[in-house]
N, C-alpha and C positions, 0 to 999 in steps of 0.2 A: 675127510671126516665130515660129519654133519652136525648141525646145531641140534642140541638136545633141549627138551623142555620138561619142566616140572610144573606143579600147580602155580608157582609164583615167580619162577626164575627161568631165564634162558641161559644155556651153557653154549657159548659161541666158541668154535674151534680157534685155537691160536694159530695164526699164520703171519706172513710178513706184513700184512695190512694192519694187524692189531697187536703186533709184538711189542711195540713201544708202550701201548696201553697196559699190557701185562707187566712190562719192565717197571713202570711207575708204581703199580700195585706192589710188586715184589720189593720195592725199595721203601715201603712204608715202615717206619721204625717198629711198630707194634707187631709185625709179622715174624720177627726174628727171636722172640722169646723161647719158643719151643721147637724151632726148626733151624737147620743150617742152610740158609738160602745164599748161594754164592753171590758175591758182589762183582758184577762185570759191567762194563760200559754198555750203553744202549746199543751201539753199533755191533758189539760182539754178541750181545743177546740176539739181535736180529739175524746175525749170521748163523747162530746156533739153531734158531727156529727154522730158518730156510733149509737146513740140512735134515730136519726131522721127517719121519714118514708122513705121507699125506693121507693115508687111509688106515683105519683099524679094521682088520679082518683076521681070519684064522691064520696062525703062524706069523703074524706081524710081530716085529720087535721094535723097541725104541720108546720114545716119550711122546705121549698124546696128552694134550693140554687144552683146557677150556677156560675162558674168562667167564665169570658169573655176573649176570646183569639182572637187576630187579627194579621195580617201581615204574612210575610214569611221570616224567620220561625215564627211560631206563638209565641207570647209573651202574658203574662197575662196583661190585661189592666183594670181589675176591677171585679166587682161581681154584681149579682142581686138576690134578694130573693122574694119569695112569702110565706106569712104566712097566714095560715087558722086556725082560732080559733075553737075549738070544740064546743063552745057555739053558734057560728053562722057559720056553715060549708058551707054556700052558698056564703060567702063574704070573699075575700082575700085582703091582704094588701101587696103592693110591696115596696121594698126599693132597692136602687142601688147606686153605686158610681164608679167612674173611677179614675185611677191614673192621676196625673196632666198632663202628656204628652199626654194622650188620650182624653182630654176634648176638646169640641168645634168642634168635627169632625163628629157628628151624631151617634156615637156608642151607646150612652145611649138610643136614640130613637129607634134604631134598636133592641137593646136587650129588651127594654120594650115592643115593639110590639110583639116580639116573645113570651115573657112570658104571655102577655095578651091573645094571641091566645091559648097558652097551657092551661091557667087557664080556659078559656071558653069552649074549646073543650074537653080536657082530664079531667080537674077538675070539669067540669059542674057547674061552679060558676055562680051566678046571677049578681055579682058586684065585681069590683076590685077597691080598694081605695089606695090612697097615701097621705102621710102627708109631708109637707115641711115647713121650717121656711120661713116667708114672705120675708126675704131679699135674699133668694136663687133664684135669677132671672133665672139662667141657668136651674135649675130643673123645674121651672114654664114653661119655653119654651118647655122642653121635654114633660111635661104632656100635654100641649096644642097641640103639634104636634101629640100625640098619642091618642087624642080623650077624654081626661079627662076634666071634668068641675069642677070649684071651687064650693064647697058646703057651707063651713062656716069656721069661725075662731074659733079655740079651745084655749081658754085662758089657759095658763100654761099646754098645751097639751103634752109637752115632757120635758125631762131633758137632757141638753147638757152641757158637761163639768161641771157638778155639779150644774147647775142653771136651774130653771124653765123658759121655753120659750113658747111663743105662736106658734101655728102651723096652717097652712091652710090645711083643708081636701079637697081632690079632689076625684072624682069617675068617673068611666065609667060603665054603665050598659050593661048587655048582649044584650038587645034589641037595644041599640045604636050601639054597636060593630057589631052586626049581620047585621043591616041595612047598615052600612059603608062597611062591607065585601061584601054584595050582590052588592052594587053600584060599588065597585072596580072590582068585577068579571065581571059585565055587561060592564064596560068601557073597560076592557082588551079583552073581547070576541068580542066587536064591532069594535075594533081598529086594 
């Protein structure tokens, strides 16, 4: 995997060299409000990262993850992942979270757009999905800004802090992303 860049952040692929950095972010208490982030020891997390695929390309499956860094000097502000199931290798699911101090500044939208682009270009996916709990208004705004549309409510679609919760499924299709990309390029070349 390669490092991705947006206007203000670097998305650095997670590997054994920075797995502990991500592990520390994942253990921040404020990240578990809307997500079920498994609690594993750092050594187990590093083992899991070591077993992940090394490159996102067509027909890849597995978990692809990036640490988000911003500022000067760069500090870790969160993470984003793309999971591709081997049963449906043309569809990916994104997940993301920012540390409390980085929220509300547009970083999540920038990171998500970079990963969507990577998923459609390098991963050659047909669709990218995201699930959020209905009360996560901030994440809904991020998904709206990046072209996702709400598909349906999944009753008891996730387990968060040991209890079943409903989730909303959102998606963006390659055709929609491609059309928006062409329109954006046309606007920039005519301006």
